[in-house]
C-alpha positions as CSV (number, residue, x, y, z in Angstrom):
1,X,0.0,0.0,0.0
2,X,1.2,3.6,-0.5
3,X,3.2,5.0,2.4
4,X,0.9,7.9,3.1
5,X,-0.9,7.6,6.4
6,X,-3.7,9.8,7.7
7,X,-3.1,11.6,11.0
8,X,-4.0,9.7,14.2
9,X,-7.7,9.1,14.9
10,X,-7.4,9.3,18.7
11,X,-10.9,10.8,18.7
12,X,-12.3,7.5,17.5
13,X,-11.5,4.5,19.7
14,X,-12.5,2.1,17.0
15,X,-9.5,3.3,14.9
16,X,-6.7,3.3,17.5
17,X,-4.9,0.6,15.7
18,X,-1.2,1.6,15.5
19,X,-0.2,3.5,12.3
20,X,2.1,0.7,11.3
21,X,-1.0,-1.6,11.1
22,X,-3.0,0.9,9.1
23,X,-2.6,2.2,5.6
24,X,-4.3,4.2,2.9
25,X,-5.2,2.9,-0.5
26,X,-4.4,6.0,-2.5
27,X,-6.3,6.7,-5.8
28,X,-4.9,5.0,-8.9
29,X,-6.4,7.8,-11.0
30,X,-7.6,11.3,-10.3
31,X,-9.4,13.2,-13.0
32,X,-11.6,16.3,-13.0
33,X,-14.9,16.4,-14.9
34,X,-16.6,19.4,-16.4
35,X,-20.4,18.9,-15.9
36,X,-21.2,21.5,-18.6
37,X,-19.0,20.2,-21.4
38,X,-18.5,16.5,-20.5
39,X,-14.7,17.0,-20.7
40,X,-12.5,14.8,-18.5
41,X,-9.2,16.3,-17.6
42,X,-6.6,13.7,-16.7
43,X,-3.6,15.9,-16.5
44,X,-4.3,17.2,-13.0
45,X,-1.8,17.3,-10.2
46,X,-4.6,17.7,-7.7
47,X,-8.3,17.7,-7.2
48,X,-11.1,20.3,-7.6
49,X,-14.7,20.4,-6.6
50,X,-16.2,23.7,-7.9
51,X,-19.8,24.8,-8.1
52,X,-21.1,28.2,-8.8
53,X,-24.2,29.8,-10.2
54,X,-22.0,32.2,-12.2
55,X,-19.9,29.7,-14.2
56,X,-22.4,29.0,-17.0
57,X,-23.0,25.4,-15.9
58,X,-19.3,24.5,-16.0
59,X,-19.2,22.9,-12.5
60,X,-16.1,20.8,-11.9
61,X,-16.2,17.4,-10.0
62,X,-13.4,15.0,-9.2
63,X,-13.4,11.4,-10.4
64,X,-11.2,9.0,-8.5
65,X,-10.4,5.3,-8.9
66,X,-9.1,2.9,-6.3
67,X,-7.6,-0.5,-6.9
68,X,-7.5,-2.7,-3.8
69,X,-4.0,-4.1,-3.3
70,X,-3.2,-7.6,-1.9
71,X,-2.4,-6.0,1.5
72,X,-6.0,-5.0,2.0
73,X,-7.2,-8.7,2.1
74,X,-9.1,-9.4,5.4
75,X,-9.0,-5.8,6.6
76,X,-11.6,-3.2,7.3
77,X,-12.0,-0.1,5.1
78,X,-13.6,3.3,5.2
79,X,-13.6,6.2,2.7
80,X,-11.7,9.2,4.2
81,X,-11.0,12.8,3.2
82,X,-8.4,15.0,5.0
83,X,-7.8,18.4,3.5
84,X,-4.5,19.9,4.5
85,X,-1.4,21.5,3.2
86,X,-0.3,24.8,1.7
87,X,-2.0,24.3,-1.6
88,X,-5.6,23.8,-0.5
89,X,-8.7,26.1,-0.8
90,X,-12.0,25.8,0.9
91,X,-14.9,28.3,0.4
92,X,-18.7,28.2,0.1
93,X,-20.7,25.4,1.7
94,X,-17.6,23.3,2.4
95,X,-19.5,20.2,1.6
96,X,-18.9,17.4,-0.9
97,X,-21.5,14.9,-2.1
98,X,-19.9,11.4,-2.7
99,X,-21.2,9.1,-5.4
100,X,-20.1,5.8,-6.7
101,X,-19.7,5.8,-10.4
102,X,-20.5,3.0,-12.8
103,X,-17.0,2.6,-14.2
104,X,-13.7,4.3,-13.9
105,X,-13.2,7.3,-16.3
106,X,-11.4,6.0,-19.4
107,X,-9.0,8.9,-19.7
108,X,-9.0,12.4,-21.2
109,X,-11.9,13.6,-23.3
110,X,-12.9,17.0,-24.7
111,X,-16.7,16.4,-24.5
112,X,-19.4,13.8,-24.1
113,X,-19.4,10.7,-24.0
114,X,-18.6,9.0,-21.7
115,X,-19.7,11.4,-19.0
116,X,-19.2,10.8,-15.3
117,X,-21.3,7.6,-14.9
118,X,-22.8,8.9,-11.6
119,X,-24.4,6.0,-9.7
120,X,-25.2,5.6,-6.0
121,X,-25.2,8.7,-3.7
122,X,-23.2,7.5,-0.7
123,X,-23.6,10.6,1.4
124,X,-22.4,14.1,2.1
125,X,-19.1,15.2,3.7
126,X,-18.6,18.3,5.8
127,X,-15.0,19.4,4.9
128,X,-12.7,21.6,7.0
129,X,-9.1,22.4,6.6
130,X,-6.7,20.2,8.7
131,X,-9.5,18.0,9.9
132,X,-11.1,14.7,8.8
133,X,-14.2,15.3,6.8
134,X,-17.3,14.1,8.7
135,X,-20.4,12.5,7.2
136,X,-23.3,15.0,7.4
137,X,-25.5,12.1,6.3
138,X,-25.2,8.8,4.5
139,X,-27.5,6.8,2.3
140,X,-25.3,3.7,2.4
141,X,-23.1,2.0,4.9
142,X,-20.6,0.9,2.3
143,X,-17.3,2.6,3.1
144,X,-19.2,5.3,5.0
145,X,-18.9,3.0,8.0
146,X,-16.2,0.4,8.7
147,X,-16.7,-2.2,5.9
148,X,-14.9,-5.4,4.9
149,X,-12.4,-4.3,2.2
150,X,-13.2,-5.4,-1.3
151,X,-11.2,-8.3,-2.7
152,X,-7.7,-7.5,-3.8
153,X,-7.7,-6.4,-7.5
154,X,-11.2,-4.9,-7.2
155,X,-11.5,-1.5,-8.9
156,X,-13.9,1.1,-7.5
157,X,-14.6,4.6,-8.8
158,X,-16.2,7.6,-7.1
159,X,-17.2,11.2,-7.9
160,X,-16.9,14.1,-5.5
161,X,-19.5,16.8,-6.3
162,X,-20.0,20.3,-4.9
163,X,-23.1,21.2,-2.9
164,X,-25.3,24.3,-2.9
165,X,-25.1,27.5,-5.0
166,X,-21.3,28.0,-4.4
167,X,-18.8,25.5,-3.3
168,X,-15.0,25.3,-3.7
169,X,-12.8,22.5,-2.4
170,X,-9.3,22.3,-4.0
171,X,-6.1,20.5,-3.2
172,X,-2.8,20.4,-5.0
173,X,-0.4,17.6,-5.5
174,X,-2.4,14.4,-5.5
175,X,0.7,12.5,-4.2
176,X,-0.2,13.9,-0.7
177,X,-3.4,11.8,-1.0
178,X,-5.9,13.9,1.0
179,X,-8.4,11.2,0.5
180,X,-8.3,7.5,0.3
181,X,-9.7,4.2,1.5
182,X,-8.3,3.8,5.0
183,X,-7.6,0.2,6.1
184,X,-6.9,-1.2,9.5
185,X,-6.9,-4.7,11.0
């Protein structure tokens, strides 16, 4: 698994497993999607969730893909988001709707198709800088609560979408992995 670890979750006794027994499955792809044009940008170095009533319908969402590694077998997983670092922005509602998507984005496109493939609405995160995102509400327990990790080799894809009339959540270098599927024994 990638070496990146989220900060300690001392506030949550169920997650007090030592960091050397936990890991984060970082995204294998991170793309942004223009809701207005259907364009998928796969040359990003970070992520962007942007929604505004003044952008002519060109809201931006982030499409991510995870591939479960062999090390995740028999472990428990949850989807996490931790926004921190010098290159982050947060404005507006500070919320992100999280959706599963039907299939990973195939790569760069200038317009439709394939689109975003939005599927199941998992819930809504409240995001704050230098803190774990918290679930405002959930419509599924899959990865919003501790869940048995999917089988190694399983590929899952998600979309992060802005909420309200104005929302901006932006992070730089994706190698810092501000989100991921956290695993622990």
